[in-house]
MOPAC internal coordinates of N, CA, C and O (Angstrom, degrees):
PM7 1SCF
backbone

  N    0.0000 0     0.00 0     0.00 0    0    0    0
  C    1.4468 1     0.00 0     0.00 0    1    0    0
  C    1.5194 1   107.88 1     0.00 0    2    1    0
  O    1.2310 1   120.40 1   -45.12 1    3    2    1
  N    1.2742 1   116.84 1   134.88 1    3    2    1
  C    1.4552 1   122.44 1   179.69 1    5    3    2
  C    1.5241 1   109.74 1   -89.74 1    6    5    3
  O    1.2310 1   120.80 1   -27.10 1    7    6    5
  N    1.3303 1   116.08 1   152.90 1    7    6    5
  C    1.4707 1   121.81 1  -177.38 1    9    7    6
  C    1.5277 1   111.94 1   -51.49 1   10    9    7
  O    1.2310 1   120.10 1   135.32 1   11   10    9
  N    1.3169 1   117.42 1   -44.68 1   11   10    9
  C    1.4627 1   119.48 1  -176.32 1   13   11   10
  C    1.5157 1   112.18 1   -68.06 1   14   13   11
  O    1.2310 1   119.88 1   158.67 1   15   14   13
  N    1.3270 1   117.83 1   -21.33 1   15   14   13
  C    1.4536 1   120.58 1   178.54 1   17   15   14
  C    1.5243 1   112.02 1   -74.04 1   18   17   15
  O    1.2310 1   120.33 1   151.50 1   19   18   17
  N    1.3174 1   116.98 1   -28.50 1   19   18   17
  C    1.4590 1   118.71 1  -176.68 1   21   19   18
  C    1.5250 1   112.48 1  -106.71 1   22   21   19
  O    1.2310 1   120.16 1   176.60 1   23   22   21
  N    1.3278 1   117.30 1    -3.40 1   23   22   21
  C    1.4575 1   119.30 1  -179.19 1   25   23   22
  C    1.5205 1   110.01 1   -74.64 1   26   25   23
  O    1.2310 1   121.19 1   -56.41 1   27   26   25
  N    1.2818 1   115.33 1   123.59 1   27   26   25
  C    1.4508 1   121.67 1   174.38 1   29   27   26
  C    1.5213 1   106.92 1  -158.11 1   30   29   27
  O    1.2310 1   119.85 1   -23.11 1   31   30   29
  N    1.3139 1   117.89 1   156.89 1   31   30   29
  C    1.4646 1   118.41 1  -179.68 1   33   31   30
  C    1.5240 1   110.52 1   -59.43 1   34   33   31
  O    1.2310 1   120.74 1   -53.37 1   35   34   33
  N    1.3119 1   116.18 1   126.63 1   35   34   33
  C    1.4527 1   120.89 1  -179.37 1   37   35   34
  C    1.5229 1   112.20 1  -111.21 1   38   37   35
  O    1.2310 1   120.48 1   155.91 1   39   38   37
  N    1.2969 1   116.69 1   -24.09 1   39   38   37
  C    1.4579 1   119.95 1  -177.42 1   41   39   38
  C    1.5246 1   109.14 1  -101.03 1   42   41   39
  O    1.2310 1   120.75 1   -48.76 1   43   42   41
  N    1.2932 1   116.18 1   131.24 1   43   42   41
  C    1.4522 1   121.79 1   173.43 1   45   43   42
  C    1.5109 1   107.78 1  -130.02 1   46   45   43
  O    1.2310 1   120.53 1   -23.66 1   47   46   45
  N    1.2884 1   116.58 1   156.34 1   47   46   45
  C    1.4557 1   120.33 1  -178.76 1   49   47   46
  C    1.5164 1   108.89 1  -105.37 1   50   49   47
  O    1.2310 1   120.58 1   -55.28 1   51   50   49
  N    1.3184 1   116.50 1   124.72 1   51   50   49
  C    1.4647 1   119.96 1   178.15 1   53   51   50
  C    1.5202 1   108.98 1   -79.71 1   54   53   51
  O    1.2310 1   120.87 1   -10.63 1   55   54   53
  N    1.3280 1   115.94 1   169.37 1   55   54   53
  C    1.4555 1   119.58 1   179.52 1   57   55   54
  C    1.5207 1   111.78 1   -64.73 1   58   57   55
  O    1.2310 1   120.41 1   157.16 1   59   58   57
  N    1.3356 1   116.82 1   -22.84 1   59   58   57
  C    1.4698 1   120.55 1   179.01 1   61   59   58
  C    1.5216 1   111.69 1   -83.50 1   62   61   59
  O    1.2310 1   120.40 1   171.24 1   63   62   61
  N    1.3495 1   116.85 1    -8.76 1   63   62   61
  C    1.4534 1   120.54 1   177.74 1   65   63   62
  C    1.5134 1   114.02 1    90.36 1   66   65   63
  O    1.2310 1   119.12 1  -175.50 1   67   66   65
  N    1.3155 1   119.29 1     4.50 1   67   66   65
  C    1.4625 1   119.61 1   178.84 1   69   67   66
  C    1.5186 1   110.22 1   -90.05 1   70   69   67
  O    1.2310 1   120.92 1   -23.55 1   71   70   69
  N    1.3287 1   115.85 1   156.45 1   71   70   69
  C    1.4596 1   119.94 1   177.88 1   73   71   70
  C    1.5084 1   109.74 1   -70.80 1   74   73   71
  O    1.2310 1   120.94 1   -36.18 1   75   74   73
  N    1.3008 1   115.82 1   143.82 1   75   74   73
  C    1.4592 1   120.92 1   174.07 1   77   75   74
  C    1.5098 1   107.19 1  -129.09 1   78   77   75
  O    1.2310 1   120.79 1   -38.99 1   79   78   77
  N    1.3004 1   116.10 1   141.01 1   79   78   77
  C    1.4477 1   120.71 1  -179.07 1   81   79   78
  C    1.4976 1   109.38 1  -121.38 1   82   81   79
  O    1.2310 1   120.95 1   -40.15 1   83   82   81
  N    1.3086 1   115.79 1   139.85 1   83   82   81
  C    1.4556 1   119.71 1   175.18 1   85   83   82
  C    1.5130 1   107.67 1   -92.62 1   86   85   83
  O    1.2310 1   120.71 1   -42.81 1   87   86   85
  N    1.3059 1   116.25 1   137.19 1   87   86   85
  C    1.4571 1   121.76 1  -179.05 1   89   87   86
  C    1.5174 1   107.59 1  -147.92 1   90   89   87
  O    1.2310 1   120.87 1   -80.87 1   91   90   89
  N    1.3083 1   115.93 1    99.13 1   91   90   89
  C    1.4560 1   119.04 1   177.96 1   93   91   90
  C    1.5190 1   112.66 1    58.02 1   94   93   91
  O    1.2310 1   120.01 1  -141.80 1   95   94   93
  N    1.3202 1   117.59 1    38.20 1   95   94   93
  C    1.4483 1   120.49 1  -179.89 1   97   95   94
  C    1.5168 1   114.00 1    89.89 1   98   97   95
  O    1.2310 1   120.50 1   166.73 1   99   98   97
  N    1.3332 1   116.65 1   -13.27 1   99   98   97
  C    1.4660 1   119.92 1   177.57 1  101   99   98
  C    1.5069 1   108.82 1   -94.60 1  102  101   99
  O    1.2310 1   120.39 1   -26.59 1  103  102  101
  N    1.2865 1   116.87 1   153.41 1  103  102  101
  C    1.4621 1   121.25 1   175.30 1  105  103  102
  C    1.5100 1   107.26 1  -110.98 1  106  105  103
  O    1.2310 1   120.91 1   -54.12 1  107  106  105
  N    1.3171 1   115.86 1   125.88 1  107  106  105
  C    1.4619 1   121.55 1   177.82 1  109  107  106
  C    1.5140 1   107.85 1  -108.71 1  110  109  107
  O    1.2310 1   120.69 1   -48.96 1  111  110  109
  N    1.2931 1   116.28 1   131.04 1  111  110  109
  C    1.4559 1   120.51 1   178.16 1  113  111  110
  C    1.5273 1   108.27 1  -103.48 1  114  113  111
  O    1.2310 1   121.65 1   -48.96 1  115  114  113
  N    1.3069 1   114.45 1   131.04 1  115  114  113
  C    1.4576 1   121.08 1   176.71 1  117  115  114
  C    1.5156 1   108.43 1  -102.23 1  118  117  115
  O    1.2310 1   121.08 1   -32.01 1  119  118  117
  N    1.3159 1   115.55 1   147.99 1  119  118  117
  C    1.4563 1   119.43 1   175.67 1  121  119  118
  C    1.5238 1   108.48 1   -64.15 1  122  121  119
  O    1.2310 1   121.05 1   -32.40 1  123  122  121
  N    1.2831 1   115.60 1   147.60 1  123  122  121
  C    1.4491 1   120.82 1   179.72 1  125  123  122
  C    1.5309 1   109.92 1   -56.63 1  126  125  123
  O    1.2310 1   121.09 1   -47.98 1  127  126  125
  N    1.3250 1   115.53 1   132.02 1  127  126  125
  C    1.4557 1   120.52 1   176.93 1  129  127  126
  C    1.5162 1   114.48 1    88.85 1  130  129  127
  O    1.2310 1   118.87 1   175.05 1  131  130  129
  N    1.3240 1   119.76 1    -4.95 1  131  130  129
  C    1.4578 1   119.85 1   177.88 1  133  131  130
  C    1.5147 1   109.22 1   -92.29 1  134  133  131
  O    1.2310 1   120.54 1   -35.05 1  135  134  133
  N    1.3090 1   116.58 1   144.95 1  135  134  133
  C    1.4532 1   120.64 1   179.66 1  137  135  134
  C    1.5259 1   109.78 1  -149.86 1  138  137  135
  O    1.2310 1   121.27 1  -127.28 1  139  138  137
  N    1.3182 1   115.17 1    52.72 1  139  138  137
  C    1.4530 1   118.29 1  -179.13 1  141  139  138
  C    1.5160 1   109.82 1  -150.02 1  142  141  139
  O    1.2310 1   121.39 1   -13.56 1  143  142  141
  N    1.3123 1   114.95 1   166.44 1  143  142  141
  C    1.4539 1   120.70 1   177.91 1  145  143  142
  C    1.5288 1   110.31 1   -62.36 1  146  145  143
  O    1.2310 1   121.13 1   -29.23 1  147  146  145
  N    1.3094 1   115.45 1   150.77 1  147  146  145
  C    1.4595 1   121.66 1   178.94 1  149  147  146
  C    1.5310 1   108.29 1   -88.24 1  150  149  147
  O    1.2310 1   119.26 1   -71.51 1  151  150  149
  N    1.3424 1   119.01 1   108.49 1  151  150  149
  C    1.4654 1   120.88 1  -175.69 1  153  151  150
  C    1.5256 1   114.11 1   -55.37 1  154  153  151
  O    1.2310 1   119.88 1   147.24 1  155  154  153
  N    1.3173 1   117.84 1   -32.76 1  155  154  153
  C    1.4685 1   120.17 1  -179.03 1  157  155  154
  C    1.5329 1   111.92 1   -69.05 1  158  157  155
  O    1.2310 1   120.05 1   165.79 1  159  158  157
  N    1.3417 1   117.50 1   -14.21 1  159  158  157
  C    1.4680 1   122.34 1   178.74 1  161  159  158
  C    1.5331 1   112.00 1   -95.98 1  162  161  159
  O    1.2310 1   120.39 1  -171.81 1  163  162  161
  N    1.3371 1   116.86 1     8.19 1  163  162  161
  C    1.4698 1   121.74 1  -178.25 1  165  163  162
  C    1.5257 1   110.09 1   -58.02 1  166  165  163
  O    1.2310 1   120.85 1   -48.15 1  167  166  165
  N    1.3300 1   115.98 1   131.85 1  167  166  165
  C    1.4631 1   121.40 1  -179.78 1  169  167  166
  C    1.5246 1   110.68 1   -78.29 1  170  169  167
  O    1.2310 1   120.37 1   -42.92 1  171  170  169
  N    1.3144 1   116.90 1   137.08 1  171  170  169
  C    1.4641 1   121.07 1   179.78 1  173  171  170
  C    1.5270 1   111.58 1   -69.95 1  174  173  171
  O    1.2310 1   119.88 1   163.94 1  175  174  173
  N    1.3126 1   117.84 1   -16.06 1  175  174  173
  C    1.4693 1   121.70 1  -179.30 1  177  175  174
  C    1.5246 1   113.20 1   -76.97 1  178  177  175
  O    1.2310 1   119.49 1   169.88 1  179  178  177
  N    1.3301 1   118.57 1   -10.12 1  179  178  177
  C    1.4651 1   121.11 1   174.63 1  181  179  178
  C    1.5249 1   109.21 1   -68.11 1  182  181  179
  O    1.2310 1   120.49 1   -34.41 1  183  182  181
  N    1.3301 1   116.67 1   145.59 1  183  182  181
  C    1.4632 1   118.67 1   172.15 1  185  183  182
  C    1.5278 1   107.43 1   -71.67 1  186  185  183
  O    1.2310 1   119.97 1   -28.16 1  187  186  185
  N    1.3372 1   117.67 1   151.84 1  187  186  185
  C    1.4724 1   119.98 1  -179.68 1  189  187  186
  C    1.5295 1   111.66 1   -60.70 1  190  189  187
  O    1.2310 1   120.98 1   -36.25 1  191  190  189
  N    1.3031 1   115.73 1   143.75 1  191  190  189
  C    1.4563 1   121.00 1   177.78 1  193  191  190
  C    1.5113 1   111.25 1   145.89 1  194  193  191
  O    1.2310 1   120.52 1     2.77 1  195  194  193
  N    1.3261 1   116.62 1  -177.23 1  195  194  193
  C    1.4644 1   120.30 1  -172.66 1  197  195  194
  C    1.5291 1   115.45 1   -71.39 1  198  197  195
  O    1.2310 1   119.28 1   147.23 1  199  198  197
  N    1.3240 1   118.99 1   -32.77 1  199  198  197
  C    1.4647 1   120.76 1  -179.46 1  201  199  198
  C    1.5241 1   109.62 1   -88.59 1  202  201  199
  O    1.2310 1   120.57 1   -37.63 1  203  202  201
  N    1.3404 1   116.51 1   142.37 1  203  202  201
  C    1.4553 1   120.93 1  -179.82 1  205  203  202
  C    1.5258 1   110.92 1  -154.95 1  206  205  203
  O    1.2310 1   121.19 1   -23.89 1  207  206  205
  N    1.3290 1   115.33 1   156.11 1  207  206  205
  C    1.4600 1   122.59 1   174.62 1  209  207  206
  C    1.5269 1   107.05 1  -111.66 1  210  209  207
  O    1.2310 1   120.78 1   -35.46 1  211  210  209
  N    1.3288 1   116.12 1   144.54 1  211  210  209
  C    1.4564 1   121.20 1  -179.68 1  213  211  210
  C    1.5239 1   110.90 1  -107.08 1  214  213  211
  O    1.2310 1   121.07 1    -7.33 1  215  214  213
  N    1.3131 1   115.56 1   172.67 1  215  214  213
  C    1.4580 1   121.20 1   178.12 1  217  215  214
  C    1.5235 1   111.71 1   -71.29 1  218  217  215
  O    1.2310 1   120.05 1  -179.97 1  219  218  217
  N    1.3102 1   117.51 1     0.03 1  219  218  217
  C    1.4607 1   121.89 1   174.87 1  221  219  218
  C    1.5343 1   111.70 1   -77.67 1  222  221  219
  O    1.2310 1   120.25 1   173.30 1  223  222  221
  N    1.3380 1   117.12 1    -6.70 1  223  222  221
  C    1.4632 1   123.56 1  -179.98 1  225  223  222
  C    1.5279 1   110.65 1   -57.37 1  226  225  223
  O    1.2310 1   120.85 1   -40.69 1  227  226  225
  N    1.3367 1   115.98 1   139.31 1  227  226  225
  C    1.4624 1   121.07 1   175.97 1  229  227  226
  C    1.5254 1   111.63 1  -109.30 1  230  229  227
  O    1.2310 1   120.19 1  -170.12 1  231  230  229
  N    1.3297 1   117.24 1     9.88 1  231  230  229
  C    1.4600 1   123.26 1   176.28 1  233  231  230
  C    1.5281 1   112.26 1    57.56 1  234  233  231
  O    1.2310 1   120.26 1  -134.30 1  235  234  233
  N    1.3220 1   117.10 1    45.70 1  235  234  233
  C    1.4630 1   120.71 1  -177.71 1  237  235  234
  C    1.5218 1   113.25 1   -83.43 1  238  237  235
  O    1.2310 1   119.51 1   163.16 1  239  238  237
  N    1.3337 1   118.55 1   -16.84 1  239  238  237
  C    1.4600 1   124.12 1   176.72 1  241  239  238
  C    1.5264 1   114.58 1    86.63 1  242  241  239
  O    1.2310 1   119.14 1   176.97 1  243  242  241
  N    1.3250 1   119.24 1    -3.03 1  243  242  241
  C    1.4609 1   119.84 1  -175.87 1  245  243  242
  C    1.5254 1   112.54 1   -65.21 1  246  245  243
  O    1.2310 1   119.68 1   139.66 1  247  246  245
  N    1.3225 1   118.22 1   -40.34 1  247  246  245
  C    1.4738 1   119.71 1   178.65 1  249  247  246
  C    1.5247 1   110.24 1   -65.62 1  250  249  247
  O    1.2310 1   120.51 1   141.45 1  251  250  249
  N    1.3263 1   116.63 1   -38.55 1  251  250  249
  C    1.4696 1   120.52 1  -179.82 1  253  251  250
  C    1.5190 1   111.27 1   -67.46 1  254  253  251
  O    1.2310 1   120.10 1   146.40 1  255  254  253
  N    1.3244 1   117.41 1   -33.60 1  255  254  253
  C    1.4613 1   120.49 1   175.71 1  257  255  254
  C    1.5245 1   110.81 1   -68.92 1  258  257  255
  O    1.2310 1   120.22 1   141.46 1  259  258  257
  N    1.3281 1   117.19 1   -38.54 1  259  258  257
  C    1.4627 1   121.67 1  -178.11 1  261  259  258
  C    1.5221 1   112.51 1   -73.31 1  262  261  259
  O    1.2310 1   120.23 1   143.42 1  263  262  261
  N    1.3334 1   117.16 1   -36.58 1  263  262  261
  C    1.4688 1   120.89 1  -174.98 1  265  263  262
  C    1.5278 1   110.56 1  -148.38 1  266  265  263
  O    1.2310 1   120.25 1  -107.30 1  267  266  265
  N    1.3316 1   117.13 1    72.70 1  267  266  265
  C    1.4705 1   119.52 1  -177.47 1  269  267  266
  C    1.5246 1   113.93 1   -63.43 1  270  269  267
  O    1.2310 1   120.19 1   158.96 1  271  270  269
  N    1.3273 1   117.23 1   -21.04 1  271  270  269
  C    1.4635 1   119.58 1   177.82 1  273  271  270
  C    1.5265 1   112.09 1   -77.94 1  274  273  271
  O    1.2310 1   120.24 1   164.93 1  275  274  273
  N    1.3202 1   117.15 1   -15.07 1  275  274  273
  C    1.4687 1   122.45 1  -178.95 1  277  275  274
  C    1.5211 1   111.57 1  -103.55 1  278  277  275
  O    1.2310 1   120.59 1   132.20 1  279  278  277
  N    1.3299 1   116.47 1   -47.80 1  279  278  277
  C    1.4679 1   121.91 1  -174.17 1  281  279  278
  C    1.5212 1   110.37 1  -106.33 1  282  281  279
  O    1.2310 1   120.66 1   -39.38 1  283  282  281
  N    1.3065 1   116.35 1   140.62 1  283  282  281
  C    1.4578 1   122.51 1   178.98 1  285  283  282
  C    1.5215 1   108.45 1  -143.65 1  286  285  283
  O    1.2310 1   120.89 1   -31.34 1  287  286  285
  N    1.3248 1   115.91 1   148.66 1  287  286  285
  C    1.4692 1   119.98 1   176.23 1  289  287  286
  C    1.5180 1   109.37 1   -77.71 1  290  289  287
  O    1.2310 1   120.99 1   -46.64 1  291  290  289
  N    1.3170 1   115.71 1   133.36 1  291  290  289
  C    1.4594 1   121.31 1   173.05 1  293  291  290
  C    1.5263 1   106.10 1   -99.30 1  294  293  291
  O    1.2310 1   120.55 1   -73.12 1  295  294  293
  N    1.3281 1   116.56 1   106.88 1  295  294  293
  C    1.4621 1   121.25 1  -175.82 1  297  295  294
  C    1.5218 1   112.66 1   -64.84 1  298  297  295
  O    1.2310 1   120.05 1   153.23 1  299  298  297
  N    1.3253 1   117.50 1   -26.77 1  299  298  297
  C    1.4710 1   120.19 1  -179.64 1  301  299  298
  C    1.5254 1   112.23 1   -66.56 1  302  301  299
  O    1.2310 1   120.57 1   145.14 1  303  302  301
  N    1.3417 1   116.51 1   -34.86 1  303  302  301
  C    1.4661 1   119.37 1  -177.47 1  305  303  302
  C    1.5251 1   112.90 1  -109.32 1  306  305  303
  O    1.2310 1   120.15 1   166.27 1  307  306  305
  N    1.3325 1   117.32 1   -13.73 1  307  306  305
  C    1.4573 1   120.52 1   177.68 1  309  307  306
  C    1.5070 1   115.24 1    77.56 1  310  309  307
  O    1.2310 1   120.09 1  -156.93 1  311  310  309
  N    1.3177 1   117.44 1    23.07 1  311  310  309
  C    1.4593 1   122.74 1   179.02 1  313  311  310
  C    1.5213 1   109.49 1  -129.81 1  314  313  311
  O    1.2310 1   121.16 1   -16.55 1  315  314  313
  N    1.3139 1   115.38 1   163.45 1  315  314  313
  C    1.4545 1   120.38 1   168.41 1  317  315  314
  C    1.5192 1   108.17 1   -77.00 1  318  317  315
  O    1.2310 1   120.76 1   -28.04 1  319  318  317
  N    1.3185 1   116.16 1   151.96 1  319  318  317
  C    1.4625 1   122.02 1   173.99 1  321  319  318
  C    1.5188 1   108.00 1  -139.98 1  322  321  319
  O    1.2310 1   121.04 1   -17.63 1  323  322  321
  N    1.3110 1   115.62 1   162.37 1  323  322  321
  C    1.4643 1   120.77 1   172.03 1  325  323  322
  C    1.5198 1   106.08 1   -84.02 1  326  325  323
  O    1.2310 1   120.90 1   -63.96 1  327  326  325
  N    1.3404 1   115.88 1   116.04 1  327  326  325
  C    1.4645 1   119.27 1   179.68 1  329  327  326
  C    1.5206 1   112.11 1  -104.93 1  330  329  327
  O    1.2310 1   120.68 1   172.35 1  331  330  329
  N    1.3418 1   116.31 1    -7.65 1  331  330  329
  C    1.4669 1   120.96 1   177.44 1  333  331  330
  C    1.5253 1   107.53 1  -152.27 1  334  333  331
  O    1.2310 1   120.28 1   -57.14 1  335  334  333
  N    1.3261 1   117.08 1   122.86 1  335  334  333
  C    1.4616 1   120.99 1   175.83 1  337  335  334
  C    1.5315 1   108.96 1   -78.92 1  338  337  335
  O    1.2310 1   120.12 1   -35.89 1  339  338  337
  N    1.3218 1   117.37 1   144.11 1  339  338  337
  C    1.4689 1   119.90 1   179.69 1  341  339  338
  C    1.5281 1   111.76 1   -57.66 1  342  341  339
  O    1.2310 1   121.45 1   -43.14 1  343  342  341
  N    1.3339 1   114.83 1   136.86 1  343  342  341
  C    1.4593 1   120.35 1   179.57 1  345  343  342
  C    1.5262 1   111.80 1  -116.40 1  346  345  343
  O    1.2310 1   120.37 1   175.35 1  347  346  345
  N    1.3276 1   116.90 1    -4.65 1  347  346  345
  C    1.4610 1   121.75 1  -179.25 1  349  347  346
  C    1.5281 1   108.32 1  -142.84 1  350  349  347
  O    1.2310 1   120.14 1   -21.40 1  351  350  349
  N    1.3206 1   117.33 1   158.60 1  351  350  349
  C    1.4654 1   119.91 1  -179.53 1  353  351  350
  C    1.5384 1   113.38 1   -55.99 1  354  353  351
  O    1.2310 1   120.25 1   143.19 1  355  354  353
  N    1.3331 1   117.13 1   -36.81 1  355  354  353
  C    1.4649 1   120.04 1   179.77 1  357  355  354
  C    1.5263 1   110.75 1   -65.64 1  358  357  355
  O    1.2310 1   120.43 1   138.99 1  359  358  357
  N    1.3324 1   116.78 1   -41.01 1  359  358  357
  C    1.4642 1   120.54 1   177.16 1  361  359  358
  C    1.5237 1   111.04 1   -65.78 1  362  361  359
  O    1.2310 1   120.52 1   140.34 1  363  362  361
  N    1.3159 1   116.62 1   -39.66 1  363  362  361
  C    1.4608 1   120.12 1   178.83 1  365  363  362
  C    1.5256 1   110.63 1   -62.78 1  366  365  363
  O    1.2310 1   120.53 1   139.19 1  367  366  365
  N    1.3350 1   116.59 1   -40.81 1  367  366  365
  C    1.4669 1   120.10 1   178.63 1  369  367  366
  C    1.5216 1   110.60 1   -62.31 1  370  369  367
  O    1.2310 1   120.04 1   139.25 1  371  370  369
  N    1.3337 1   117.53 1   -40.75 1  371  370  369
  C    1.4703 1   120.46 1   178.62 1  373  371  370
  C    1.5278 1   110.82 1   -69.61 1  374  373  371
  O    1.2310 1   119.91 1   143.64 1  375  374  373
  N    1.3357 1   117.78 1   -36.36 1  375  374  373
  C    1.4686 1   120.59 1   176.34 1  377  375  374
  C    1.5250 1   110.22 1   -61.91 1  378  377  375
  O    1.2310 1   120.36 1   139.00 1  379  378  377
  N    1.3138 1   116.91 1   -41.00 1  379  378  377
  C    1.4632 1   121.41 1   177.14 1  381  379  378
  C    1.5284 1   109.76 1   -65.72 1  382  381  379
  O    1.2310 1   120.11 1   138.90 1  383  382  381
  N    1.3372 1   117.39 1   -41.10 1  383  382  381
  C    1.4699 1   120.35 1   176.69 1  385  383  382
  C    1.5286 1   110.40 1   -57.42 1  386  385  383
  O    1.2310 1   120.50 1   135.45 1  387  386  385
  N    1.3303 1   116.65 1   -44.55 1  387  386  385
  C    1.4606 1   120.64 1   178.20 1  389  387  386
  C    1.5124 1   111.80 1   -63.52 1  390  389  387
  O    1.2310 1   120.46 1   138.80 1  391  390  389
  N    1.3186 1   116.73 1   -41.20 1  391  390  389
  C    1.4635 1   121.63 1   178.96 1  393  391  390
  C    1.5310 1   109.71 1   -63.13 1  394  393  391
  O    1.2310 1   120.22 1   135.50 1  395  394  393
  N    1.3192 1   117.19 1   -44.50 1  395  394  393
  C    1.4588 1   120.94 1  -178.48 1  397  395  394
  C    1.5277 1   112.34 1   -71.51 1  398  397  395
  O    1.2310 1   119.96 1   156.31 1  399  398  397
  N    1.3338 1   117.68 1   -23.69 1  399  398  397
  C    1.4673 1   121.22 1   178.69 1  401  399  398
  C    1.5277 1   112.23 1   -76.28 1  402  401  399
  O    1.2310 1   120.07 1   161.11 1  403  402  401
  N    1.3162 1   117.47 1   -18.89 1  403  402  401
  C    1.4613 1   121.18 1  -175.70 1  405  403  402
  C    1.5310 1   110.49 1   -63.47 1  406  405  403
  O    1.2310 1   120.10 1   -61.46 1  407  406  405
  N    1.3335 1   117.42 1   118.54 1  407  406  405
  C    1.4664 1   119.44 1  -176.58 1  409  407  406
  C    1.5254 1   114.36 1   -73.79 1  410  409  407
  O    1.2310 1   119.83 1   165.48 1  411  410  409
  N    1.3275 1   117.92 1   -14.52 1  411  410  409
  C    1.4652 1   120.45 1  -179.95 1  413  411  410
  C    1.5236 1   112.68 1  -116.87 1  414  413  411
  O    1.2310 1   120.70 1  -168.69 1  415  414  413
  N    1.3371 1   116.26 1    11.31 1  415  414  413
  C    1.4628 1   122.31 1   178.02 1  417  415  414
  C    1.5203 1   112.40 1    52.92 1  418  417  415
  O    1.2310 1   121.34 1  -133.55 1  419  418  417
  N    1.3312 1   115.04 1    46.45 1  419  418  417
  C    1.4622 1   120.92 1   179.80 1  421  419  418
  C    1.5189 1   112.18 1   -92.23 1  422  421  419
  O    1.2310 1   119.99 1  -175.60 1  423  422  421
  N    1.3159 1   117.63 1     4.40 1  423  422  421
  C    1.4610 1   121.56 1   179.22 1  425  423  422
  C    1.5187 1   107.76 1  -113.16 1  426  425  423
  O    1.2310 1   121.27 1   -49.16 1  427  426  425
  N    1.3211 1   115.17 1   130.84 1  427  426  425
  C    1.4491 1   120.21 1  -179.15 1  429  427  426
  C    1.5083 1   112.07 1  -124.18 1  430  429  427
  O    1.2310 1   121.98 1    -9.92 1  431  430  429
  N    1.3032 1   113.82 1   170.08 1  431  430  429
  C    1.4617 1   122.26 1   177.62 1  433  431  430
  C    1.5099 1   107.05 1  -141.66 1  434  433  431
  O    1.2310 1   120.98 1   -52.80 1  435  434  433
  N    1.3142 1   115.73 1   127.20 1  435  434  433
  C    1.4532 1   119.90 1   177.02 1  437  435  434
  C    1.5217 1   109.11 1   -65.00 1  438  437  435
  O    1.2310 1   120.38 1   -32.92 1  439  438  437
  N    1.3159 1   116.88 1   147.08 1  439  438  437
  C    1.4659 1   119.48 1   179.12 1  441  439  438
  C    1.5202 1   111.44 1   -60.67 1  442  441  439
  O    1.2310 1   121.75 1   -35.38 1  443  442  441
  N    1.3139 1   114.25 1   144.62 1  443  442  441
  C    1.4642 1   120.49 1   177.01 1  445  443  442
  C    1.5114 1   107.38 1   -89.44 1  446  445  443
  O    1.2310 1   120.75 1   -55.17 1  447  446  445
  N    1.3300 1   116.16 1   124.83 1  447  446  445
  C    1.4549 1   119.25 1   178.99 1  449  447  446
  C    1.5188 1   108.45 1   -95.70 1  450  449  447
  O    1.2310 1   121.53 1   -44.48 1  451  450  449
  N    1.3118 1   114.67 1   135.52 1  451  450  449
  C    1.4579 1   121.47 1   179.44 1  453  451  450
  C    1.5253 1   107.44 1  -107.14 1  454  453  451
  O    1.2310 1   121.27 1   -54.69 1  455  454  453
  N    1.3051 1   115.18 1   125.31 1  455  454  453
  C    1.4719 1   120.97 1   179.03 1  457  455  454
  C    1.5198 1   107.77 1  -108.46 1  458  457  455
  O    1.2310 1   121.20 1   -53.10 1  459  458  457
  N    1.3285 1   115.31 1   126.90 1  459  458  457
  C    1.4717 1   119.80 1   179.31 1  461  459  458
  C    1.4951 1   110.70 1   -76.56 1  462  461  459
  O    1.2310 1   120.10 1   180.00 1  463  462  461

């Protein structure tokens, strides 16, 4: 699928002023000021690790185009999933590119903890 085939307005403003997202006919409302995947919606089909796709995915293919070695479509559920966690800085950069390309912010990354 090409970018122009899946591009359509995804954000609408409700009368209360909160963001609303369309997802397969459903509207998801995000709290004001949030702009990230909802961890509780993380799909169990993702491989373990910091990057993950949630059920908020609309299967637009943008993450798979950005990082096909990281993201793959799961035909059983109809969503993209993380099938390989980045193992090198170049892979991590592409995983981030895929995450940032997601028009509905359905891709998340667990916080990186720094130990002194």
